[in-house]
N, C-alpha and C positions, 0 to 999 in steps of 0.2 A: 248455435253453430252446427250442431249435429243434424238438424233438419235440412240445412242448406247442403251439407255433404251428401245426404241421402238423395236430394233432388238432383244433384249433379250426377251421381252414380246412375240413377234411373234414366236421366237424359242421355248419358253415354251408352248405356246398355242396349238401347234399341237402335243405335246407329247402324252398326254392321257386325258381322261375325268377326272380322279382323279386329275391330275396336274392343269387342268383348274378350277376345283372345289376349290382346295386349294388356288390358286391365287385369285379367287373371294372372298373367305373368308378372305384372307389377306387384300385385298383392302377394304372390309367392316370394318375390324378391324382398319385399319389406318384412316378411315374417322370418327371414334368415337372421342368424346372429351377425353382428357387424363384421367380425373377422371373416366368417365364411363368405359373406357378401363381397367384401373387399377382395378376397382371394379369387372368387369367381370372376369378378370383373378384370382383375389383373391378368388372369390366365386367358380369358377370352380376347382381350385387347392385344396381348402379346402374340397369340396365335394369328390374329388378323394382320398384325404388323409383319410377322415372319412370312406369311403368305404374300404380302405385298413385296417384300424384299426378294423372295425367291421367284416371283413372277418376272423379274428382270433377268434372272439366270435361266429359267426354263424357256422363255421365249426370246430367242436371239434377235438382235436388232435387224431391221429390214434395210437392205441395201437398195438404193434407188439407181436404176440404170437409165440413162438418157443420152441422147445425142445432142451435140451443140448445134442449135438450129441456125445460128447466124442471122443474117438479115433477110427478111422476106421481100421479094421484088415488088409486091403490091404496096408495101409501106413506102418504098422509094418513090413510086409513081404518085402516091397521094401527097407526099411532101412537095413534089414539084408542081402539082396542080392545085392552085389556091381556091378553086371554085368548090372543091369537095370539102365537106365538113370534117374537122379534125375529130378523131375518135375520143379524145379526152375533153372535148369542148362540151359544155352543158347545152342542152336543147334550148332554143329561144323561140319566141313567137315569130310569126310571119313578117311583121313589120321590121323587126331587127334584121332578119335574114335579107329582106329586100334592101335595107339601108346598107348592109355590108356589101352586098353584090354591087350596088350603085357606086360605092366608094372604090371598090376594086376595079370597076370599069373605068372610072375617071382617072385614077392614079395607079396605073399598072407598074410603075417603076419602084414604088415603095414596097418594102418587104425584103 
């Protein structure tokens, strides 16, 4: 088992400087006493949580200012003109477009 651990360490040591740094920090962490290690993690996680909570106080909420746009006159025109494609309609191939146009020409009362 010891040889497999050495092979993994050698494999990870040559990856990057960041990986070697993380492995070194991990080794230092495992050498600490269990109580000191637990205290270190509790303190670091509580500091991160407090920073998260205070970020809501330090940065006030953003107020969004906008005007009521109402109806756009172009939208009204497209609703009255059935030959134009609807914006929410999925694109179709040319055969379906020709078929729809032919149906609309033959039956203008429907709709």
